[in-house]
HTML snippet that shows the backbone in 3Dmol.js (N, CA, C, O; Angstrom):
<script src="https://3Dmol.org/build/3Dmol-min.js"></script>
<div id="view" style="width:600px;height:400px;position:relative"></div>
<script>
const pdb = `
ATOM      1  N   MET A   1       0.878  -1.203   0.041  1.00  0.00           N
ATOM      2  CA  MET A   1      -0.043  -0.016   0.001  1.00  0.00           C
ATOM      3  C   MET A   1       0.894   1.220   0.047  1.00  0.00           C
ATOM      4  O   MET A   1       1.790   1.313   0.886  1.00  0.00           O
ATOM      5  N   LYS A   2       0.641   2.179  -0.909  1.00  0.00           N
ATOM      6  CA  LYS A   2       1.408   3.385  -0.984  1.00  0.00           C
ATOM      7  C   LYS A   2       0.771   4.452  -0.229  1.00  0.00           C
ATOM      8  O   LYS A   2      -0.445   4.435  -0.042  1.00  0.00           O
ATOM      9  N   VAL A   3       1.533   5.398   0.224  1.00  0.00           N
ATOM     10  CA  VAL A   3       1.042   6.579   0.982  1.00  0.00           C
ATOM     11  C   VAL A   3       1.642   7.864   0.224  1.00  0.00           C
ATOM     12  O   VAL A   3       2.759   7.911  -0.293  1.00  0.00           O
ATOM     13  N   ARG A   4       0.761   8.819   0.254  1.00  0.00           N
ATOM     14  CA  ARG A   4       1.183  10.096  -0.518  1.00  0.00           C
ATOM     15  C   ARG A   4       0.629  11.280   0.293  1.00  0.00           C
ATOM     16  O   ARG A   4      -0.463  11.285   0.861  1.00  0.00           O
ATOM     17  N   VAL A   5       1.528  12.287   0.271  1.00  0.00           N
ATOM     18  CA  VAL A   5       1.083  13.660   0.917  1.00  0.00           C
ATOM     19  C   VAL A   5       1.132  14.694  -0.167  1.00  0.00           C
ATOM     20  O   VAL A   5       2.165  14.988  -0.769  1.00  0.00           O
ATOM     21  N   ASP A   6      -0.107  15.256  -0.391  1.00  0.00           N
ATOM     22  CA  ASP A   6      -0.213  16.317  -1.494  1.00  0.00           C
ATOM     23  C   ASP A   6       0.333  17.570  -0.873  1.00  0.00           C
ATOM     24  O   ASP A   6      -0.188  18.140   0.086  1.00  0.00           O
ATOM     25  N   ASP A   7       1.437  17.959  -1.502  1.00  0.00           N
ATOM     26  CA  ASP A   7       2.072  19.195  -1.091  1.00  0.00           C
ATOM     27  C   ASP A   7       1.214  20.511  -1.180  1.00  0.00           C
ATOM     28  O   ASP A   7       1.345  21.449  -0.395  1.00  0.00           O
ATOM     29  N   ASP A   8       0.338  20.474  -2.206  1.00  0.00           N
ATOM     30  CA  ASP A   8      -0.452  21.649  -2.405  1.00  0.00           C
ATOM     31  C   ASP A   8      -1.600  21.741  -1.394  1.00  0.00           C
ATOM     32  O   ASP A   8      -2.124  22.833  -1.172  1.00  0.00           O
ATOM     33  N   ARG A   9      -2.003  20.626  -0.777  1.00  0.00           N
ATOM     34  CA  ARG A   9      -3.014  20.716   0.206  1.00  0.00           C
ATOM     35  C   ARG A   9      -2.555  20.669   1.691  1.00  0.00           C
ATOM     36  O   ARG A   9      -3.316  21.076   2.568  1.00  0.00           O
ATOM     37  N   CYS A  10      -1.423  20.219   1.963  1.00  0.00           N
ATOM     38  CA  CYS A  10      -0.916  20.114   3.318  1.00  0.00           C
ATOM     39  C   CYS A  10      -0.746  21.452   3.922  1.00  0.00           C
ATOM     40  O   CYS A  10      -0.084  22.326   3.363  1.00  0.00           O
ATOM     41  N   GLY A  11      -1.378  21.632   5.137  1.00  0.00           N
ATOM     42  CA  GLY A  11      -1.382  22.891   5.882  1.00  0.00           C
ATOM     43  C   GLY A  11      -0.342  22.925   6.964  1.00  0.00           C
ATOM     44  O   GLY A  11      -0.173  23.932   7.652  1.00  0.00           O
ATOM     45  N   GLY A  12       0.373  21.796   7.119  1.00  0.00           N
ATOM     46  CA  GLY A  12       1.444  21.669   8.131  1.00  0.00           C
ATOM     47  C   GLY A  12       0.892  21.525   9.597  1.00  0.00           C
ATOM     48  O   GLY A  12       1.560  21.925  10.551  1.00  0.00           O
ATOM     49  N   HIS A  13      -0.289  20.968   9.748  1.00  0.00           N
ATOM     50  CA  HIS A  13      -0.871  20.700  10.992  1.00  0.00           C
ATOM     51  C   HIS A  13      -0.126  19.657  11.833  1.00  0.00           C
ATOM     52  O   HIS A  13      -0.125  19.698  13.063  1.00  0.00           O
ATOM     53  N   GLY A  14       0.471  18.776  11.157  1.00  0.00           N
ATOM     54  CA  GLY A  14       1.267  17.707  11.839  1.00  0.00           C
ATOM     55  C   GLY A  14       0.494  16.570  12.487  1.00  0.00           C
ATOM     56  O   GLY A  14       1.050  15.791  13.261  1.00  0.00           O
ATOM     57  N   VAL A  15      -0.785  16.481  12.166  1.00  0.00           N
ATOM     58  CA  VAL A  15      -1.561  15.404  12.704  1.00  0.00           C
ATOM     59  C   VAL A  15      -0.922  14.069  12.305  1.00  0.00           C
ATOM     60  O   VAL A  15      -0.722  13.218  13.171  1.00  0.00           O
ATOM     61  N   CYS A  16      -0.598  13.859  11.042  1.00  0.00           N
ATOM     62  CA  CYS A  16      -0.063  12.618  10.505  1.00  0.00           C
ATOM     63  C   CYS A  16       1.180  12.273  11.218  1.00  0.00           C
ATOM     64  O   CYS A  16       1.360  11.105  11.565  1.00  0.00           O
ATOM     65  N   VAL A  17       2.093  13.231  11.478  1.00  0.00           N
ATOM     66  CA  VAL A  17       3.281  12.974  12.224  1.00  0.00           C
ATOM     67  C   VAL A  17       3.009  12.552  13.647  1.00  0.00           C
ATOM     68  O   VAL A  17       3.630  11.627  14.170  1.00  0.00           O
ATOM     69  N   ALA A  18       2.096  13.224  14.249  1.00  0.00           N
ATOM     70  CA  ALA A  18       1.705  12.828  15.687  1.00  0.00           C
ATOM     71  C   ALA A  18       1.146  11.406  15.758  1.00  0.00           C
ATOM     72  O   ALA A  18       1.389  10.670  16.715  1.00  0.00           O
ATOM     73  N   VAL A  19       0.406  11.049  14.741  1.00  0.00           N
ATOM     74  CA  VAL A  19      -0.271   9.709  14.777  1.00  0.00           C
ATOM     75  C   VAL A  19       0.649   8.605  14.399  1.00  0.00           C
ATOM     76  O   VAL A  19       0.571   7.519  14.971  1.00  0.00           O
ATOM     77  N   CYS A  20       1.615   8.860  13.353  1.00  0.00           N
ATOM     78  CA  CYS A  20       2.515   7.850  12.872  1.00  0.00           C
ATOM     79  C   CYS A  20       3.825   8.443  12.446  1.00  0.00           C
ATOM     80  O   CYS A  20       4.071   8.661  11.260  1.00  0.00           O
ATOM     81  N   PRO A  21       4.692   8.711  13.448  1.00  0.00           N
ATOM     82  CA  PRO A  21       6.010   9.288  13.124  1.00  0.00           C
ATOM     83  C   PRO A  21       6.947   8.447  12.342  1.00  0.00           C
ATOM     84  O   PRO A  21       7.892   8.945  11.729  1.00  0.00           O
ATOM     85  N   ASP A  22       6.679   7.102  12.358  1.00  0.00           N
ATOM     86  CA  ASP A  22       7.540   6.195  11.556  1.00  0.00           C
ATOM     87  C   ASP A  22       7.336   6.312  10.112  1.00  0.00           C
ATOM     88  O   ASP A  22       8.184   5.866   9.338  1.00  0.00           O
ATOM     89  N   VAL A  23       6.189   6.924   9.665  1.00  0.00           N
ATOM     90  CA  VAL A  23       5.923   7.101   8.292  1.00  0.00           C
ATOM     91  C   VAL A  23       5.956   8.619   7.818  1.00  0.00           C
ATOM     92  O   VAL A  23       6.243   8.906   6.656  1.00  0.00           O
ATOM     93  N   PHE A  24       5.660   9.533   8.733  1.00  0.00           N
ATOM     94  CA  PHE A  24       5.502  10.900   8.379  1.00  0.00           C
ATOM     95  C   PHE A  24       6.495  11.756   9.174  1.00  0.00           C
ATOM     96  O   PHE A  24       6.848  11.438  10.310  1.00  0.00           O
ATOM     97  N   ALA A  25       6.925  12.832   8.553  1.00  0.00           N
ATOM     98  CA  ALA A  25       7.840  13.855   9.224  1.00  0.00           C
ATOM     99  C   ALA A  25       7.525  15.199   8.691  1.00  0.00           C
ATOM    100  O   ALA A  25       6.959  15.270   7.600  1.00  0.00           O
ATOM    101  N   LEU A  26       7.829  16.266   9.341  1.00  0.00           N
ATOM    102  CA  LEU A  26       7.657  17.589   8.864  1.00  0.00           C
ATOM    103  C   LEU A  26       8.995  18.102   8.220  1.00  0.00           C
ATOM    104  O   LEU A  26      10.068  17.984   8.811  1.00  0.00           O
ATOM    105  N   THR A  27       8.883  18.657   7.024  1.00  0.00           N
ATOM    106  CA  THR A  27       9.991  19.257   6.448  1.00  0.00           C
ATOM    107  C   THR A  27      10.488  20.476   7.149  1.00  0.00           C
ATOM    108  O   THR A  27       9.884  20.941   8.115  1.00  0.00           O
ATOM    109  N   ASP A  28      11.578  20.994   6.673  1.00  0.00           N
ATOM    110  CA  ASP A  28      12.156  22.265   7.366  1.00  0.00           C
ATOM    111  C   ASP A  28      11.155  23.411   7.191  1.00  0.00           C
ATOM    112  O   ASP A  28      11.150  24.360   7.975  1.00  0.00           O
ATOM    113  N   ASP A  29      10.303  23.316   6.153  1.00  0.00           N
ATOM    114  CA  ASP A  29       9.336  24.300   5.874  1.00  0.00           C
ATOM    115  C   ASP A  29       8.030  24.111   6.760  1.00  0.00           C
ATOM    116  O   ASP A  29       7.124  24.943   6.735  1.00  0.00           O
ATOM    117  N   GLY A  30       7.991  23.015   7.508  1.00  0.00           N
ATOM    118  CA  GLY A  30       6.878  22.702   8.307  1.00  0.00           C
ATOM    119  C   GLY A  30       5.721  22.032   7.729  1.00  0.00           C
ATOM    120  O   GLY A  30       4.620  22.036   8.281  1.00  0.00           O
ATOM    121  N   TYR A  31       5.990  21.392   6.497  1.00  0.00           N
ATOM    122  CA  TYR A  31       4.904  20.658   5.878  1.00  0.00           C
ATOM    123  C   TYR A  31       5.232  19.144   6.028  1.00  0.00           C
ATOM    124  O   TYR A  31       6.386  18.771   6.240  1.00  0.00           O
ATOM    125  N   ALA A  32       4.215  18.307   5.916  1.00  0.00           N
ATOM    126  CA  ALA A  32       4.355  16.843   6.012  1.00  0.00           C
ATOM    127  C   ALA A  32       4.955  16.204   4.856  1.00  0.00           C
ATOM    128  O   ALA A  32       4.761  16.690   3.742  1.00  0.00           O
ATOM    129  N   GLU A  33       5.661  15.167   5.007  1.00  0.00           N
ATOM    130  CA  GLU A  33       6.139  14.292   3.976  1.00  0.00           C
ATOM    131  C   GLU A  33       6.207  12.841   4.430  1.00  0.00           C
ATOM    132  O   GLU A  33       6.456  12.507   5.588  1.00  0.00           O
ATOM    133  N   ALA A  34       5.959  11.987   3.399  1.00  0.00           N
ATOM    134  CA  ALA A  34       6.031  10.646   3.657  1.00  0.00           C
ATOM    135  C   ALA A  34       7.449  10.136   3.596  1.00  0.00           C
ATOM    136  O   ALA A  34       8.141  10.384   2.609  1.00  0.00           O
ATOM    137  N   LEU A  35       7.921   9.415   4.637  1.00  0.00           N
ATOM    138  CA  LEU A  35       9.203   8.881   4.707  1.00  0.00           C
ATOM    139  C   LEU A  35       9.473   7.557   3.931  1.00  0.00           C
ATOM    140  O   LEU A  35      10.601   7.157   3.645  1.00  0.00           O
ATOM    141  N   VAL A  36       8.265   6.901   3.612  1.00  0.00           N
ATOM    142  CA  VAL A  36       8.328   5.651   2.938  1.00  0.00           C
ATOM    143  C   VAL A  36       7.370   5.759   1.755  1.00  0.00           C
ATOM    144  O   VAL A  36       6.449   6.575   1.762  1.00  0.00           O
ATOM    145  N   ASP A  37       7.599   4.922   0.732  1.00  0.00           N
ATOM    146  CA  ASP A  37       6.584   4.893  -0.355  1.00  0.00           C
ATOM    147  C   ASP A  37       5.585   3.721  -0.037  1.00  0.00           C
ATOM    148  O   ASP A  37       4.373   3.858  -0.201  1.00  0.00           O
ATOM    149  N   GLU A  38       6.116   2.649   0.392  1.00  0.00           N
ATOM    150  CA  GLU A  38       5.240   1.483   0.794  1.00  0.00           C
ATOM    151  C   GLU A  38       5.031   1.507   2.224  1.00  0.00           C
ATOM    152  O   GLU A  38       5.999   1.583   2.981  1.00  0.00           O
ATOM    153  N   VAL A  39       3.814   1.447   2.666  1.00  0.00           N
ATOM    154  CA  VAL A  39       3.586   1.365   4.154  1.00  0.00           C
ATOM    155  C   VAL A  39       3.769  -0.049   4.679  1.00  0.00           C
ATOM    156  O   VAL A  39       3.119  -0.964   4.174  1.00  0.00           O
ATOM    157  N   PRO A  40       4.621  -0.269   5.664  1.00  0.00           N
ATOM    158  CA  PRO A  40       4.776  -1.554   6.221  1.00  0.00           C
ATOM    159  C   PRO A  40       3.417  -2.087   6.844  1.00  0.00           C
ATOM    160  O   PRO A  40       2.629  -1.308   7.380  1.00  0.00           O
ATOM    161  N   ALA A  41       3.211  -3.271   6.763  1.00  0.00           N
ATOM    162  CA  ALA A  41       1.930  -3.884   7.178  1.00  0.00           C
ATOM    163  C   ALA A  41       1.539  -3.539   8.630  1.00  0.00           C
ATOM    164  O   ALA A  41       0.363  -3.321   8.923  1.00  0.00           O
ATOM    165  N   GLU A  42       2.496  -3.495   9.501  1.00  0.00           N
ATOM    166  CA  GLU A  42       2.219  -3.209  10.841  1.00  0.00           C
ATOM    167  C   GLU A  42       1.913  -1.780  11.107  1.00  0.00           C
ATOM    168  O   GLU A  42       1.513  -1.422  12.215  1.00  0.00           O
ATOM    169  N   LEU A  43       2.092  -0.946  10.111  1.00  0.00           N
ATOM    170  CA  LEU A  43       1.750   0.549  10.323  1.00  0.00           C
ATOM    171  C   LEU A  43       0.522   0.963   9.502  1.00  0.00           C
ATOM    172  O   LEU A  43       0.190   2.148   9.446  1.00  0.00           O
ATOM    173  N   VAL A  44      -0.118   0.051   8.899  1.00  0.00           N
ATOM    174  CA  VAL A  44      -1.312   0.398   8.063  1.00  0.00           C
ATOM    175  C   VAL A  44      -2.371   1.044   8.885  1.00  0.00           C
ATOM    176  O   VAL A  44      -2.913   2.080   8.502  1.00  0.00           O
ATOM    177  N   THR A  45      -2.688   0.447  10.028  1.00  0.00           N
ATOM    178  CA  THR A  45      -3.771   1.008  10.855  1.00  0.00           C
ATOM    179  C   THR A  45      -3.430   2.449  11.260  1.00  0.00           C
ATOM    180  O   THR A  45      -4.315   3.301  11.190  1.00  0.00           O
ATOM    181  N   ALA A  46      -2.246   2.758  11.664  1.00  0.00           N
ATOM    182  CA  ALA A  46      -1.843   4.045  12.134  1.00  0.00           C
ATOM    183  C   ALA A  46      -1.849   4.982  10.972  1.00  0.00           C
ATOM    184  O   ALA A  46      -2.217   6.145  11.140  1.00  0.00           O
ATOM    185  N   VAL A  47      -1.470   4.554   9.817  1.00  0.00           N
ATOM    186  CA  VAL A  47      -1.596   5.509   8.532  1.00  0.00           C
ATOM    187  C   VAL A  47      -2.983   5.744   8.144  1.00  0.00           C
ATOM    188  O   VAL A  47      -3.301   6.812   7.620  1.00  0.00           O
ATOM    189  N   ARG A  48      -3.848   4.794   8.372  1.00  0.00           N
ATOM    190  CA  ARG A  48      -5.201   5.084   8.072  1.00  0.00           C
ATOM    191  C   ARG A  48      -5.838   6.081   9.038  1.00  0.00           C
ATOM    192  O   ARG A  48      -6.708   6.865   8.659  1.00  0.00           O
ATOM    193  N   GLU A  49      -5.393   6.037  10.275  1.00  0.00           N
ATOM    194  CA  GLU A  49      -5.789   6.967  11.328  1.00  0.00           C
ATOM    195  C   GLU A  49      -5.261   8.462  10.859  1.00  0.00           C
ATOM    196  O   GLU A  49      -5.962   9.464  11.005  1.00  0.00           O
ATOM    197  N   ALA A  50      -4.022   8.488  10.314  1.00  0.00           N
ATOM    198  CA  ALA A  50      -3.438   9.764   9.907  1.00  0.00           C
ATOM    199  C   ALA A  50      -4.219  10.289   8.704  1.00  0.00           C
ATOM    200  O   ALA A  50      -4.405  11.498   8.566  1.00  0.00           O
ATOM    201  N   VAL A  51      -4.662   9.412   7.858  1.00  0.00           N
ATOM    202  CA  VAL A  51      -5.445   9.835   6.625  1.00  0.00           C
ATOM    203  C   VAL A  51      -6.812  10.414   7.134  1.00  0.00           C
ATOM    204  O   VAL A  51      -7.272  11.456   6.668  1.00  0.00           O
ATOM    205  N   ALA A  52      -7.386   9.744   8.036  1.00  0.00           N
ATOM    206  CA  ALA A  52      -8.727  10.239   8.521  1.00  0.00           C
ATOM    207  C   ALA A  52      -8.565  11.441   9.348  1.00  0.00           C
ATOM    208  O   ALA A  52      -9.483  12.259   9.400  1.00  0.00           O
ATOM    209  N   GLY A  53      -7.473  11.614   9.999  1.00  0.00           N
ATOM    210  CA  GLY A  53      -7.318  12.825  10.792  1.00  0.00           C
ATOM    211  C   GLY A  53      -6.764  14.073  10.167  1.00  0.00           C
ATOM    212  O   GLY A  53      -6.713  15.126  10.803  1.00  0.00           O
ATOM    213  N   CYS A  54      -6.345  13.964   8.921  1.00  0.00           N
ATOM    214  CA  CYS A  54      -5.762  15.125   8.228  1.00  0.00           C
ATOM    215  C   CYS A  54      -6.909  16.101   7.933  1.00  0.00           C
ATOM    216  O   CYS A  54      -7.886  15.803   7.245  1.00  0.00           O
ATOM    217  N   PRO A  55      -6.692  17.373   8.552  1.00  0.00           N
ATOM    218  CA  PRO A  55      -7.827  18.334   8.294  1.00  0.00           C
ATOM    219  C   PRO A  55      -7.836  18.825   6.913  1.00  0.00           C
ATOM    220  O   PRO A  55      -8.868  19.333   6.476  1.00  0.00           O
ATOM    221  N   GLU A  56      -6.777  18.723   6.178  1.00  0.00           N
ATOM    222  CA  GLU A  56      -6.738  19.235   4.786  1.00  0.00           C
ATOM    223  C   GLU A  56      -6.940  18.186   3.731  1.00  0.00           C
ATOM    224  O   GLU A  56      -6.950  18.463   2.531  1.00  0.00           O
ATOM    225  N   HIS A  57      -7.102  16.966   4.211  1.00  0.00           N
ATOM    226  CA  HIS A  57      -7.297  15.736   3.374  1.00  0.00           C
ATOM    227  C   HIS A  57      -6.139  15.626   2.359  1.00  0.00           C
ATOM    228  O   HIS A  57      -6.362  15.327   1.186  1.00  0.00           O
ATOM    229  N   ALA A  58      -4.878  15.877   2.837  1.00  0.00           N
ATOM    230  CA  ALA A  58      -3.759  15.939   2.051  1.00  0.00           C
ATOM    231  C   ALA A  58      -2.994  14.552   1.902  1.00  0.00           C
ATOM    232  O   ALA A  58      -2.154  14.322   1.032  1.00  0.00           O
ATOM    233  N   VAL A  59      -3.439  13.606   2.948  1.00  0.00           N
ATOM    234  CA  VAL A  59      -2.721  12.320   2.991  1.00  0.00           C
ATOM    235  C   VAL A  59      -3.660  11.332   2.380  1.00  0.00           C
ATOM    236  O   VAL A  59      -4.835  11.261   2.741  1.00  0.00           O
ATOM    237  N   THR A  60      -3.116  10.529   1.406  1.00  0.00           N
ATOM    238  CA  THR A  60      -3.999   9.391   0.766  1.00  0.00           C
ATOM    239  C   THR A  60      -3.255   8.158   0.794  1.00  0.00           C
ATOM    240  O   THR A  60      -2.027   8.145   0.867  1.00  0.00           O
ATOM    241  N   LEU A  61      -3.995   7.083   0.736  1.00  0.00           N
ATOM    242  CA  LEU A  61      -3.456   5.692   0.558  1.00  0.00           C
ATOM    243  C   LEU A  61      -3.938   5.191  -0.770  1.00  0.00           C
ATOM    244  O   LEU A  61      -5.041   5.507  -1.216  1.00  0.00           O
ATOM    245  N   GLY A  62      -3.141   4.448  -1.363  1.00  0.00           N
ATOM    246  CA  GLY A  62      -3.537   3.887  -2.658  1.00  0.00           C
ATOM    247  C   GLY A  62      -2.776   2.549  -3.008  1.00  0.00           C
ATOM    248  O   GLY A  62      -3.009   1.965  -4.067  1.00  0.00           O
TER     249      GLY A  62
END
`;
const viewer = $3Dmol.createViewer("view");
viewer.addModel(pdb, "pdb");
viewer.setStyle({}, {cartoon: {color: "spectrum"}});
viewer.zoomTo();
viewer.render();
</script>
């Protein structure tokens, strides 16, 4: 399963980082980025929580 952060939509709230810091981080500019392309199976639930919690709907799974 792939995870993506839409740079144009990310508002830098950091919800995804708080929920799943093994997959997400904030850049020096304060916006989220995915640290991995493929989500490890043991982190899928946390990434789904990050997707659901993103106020800008910038995080997607596919």
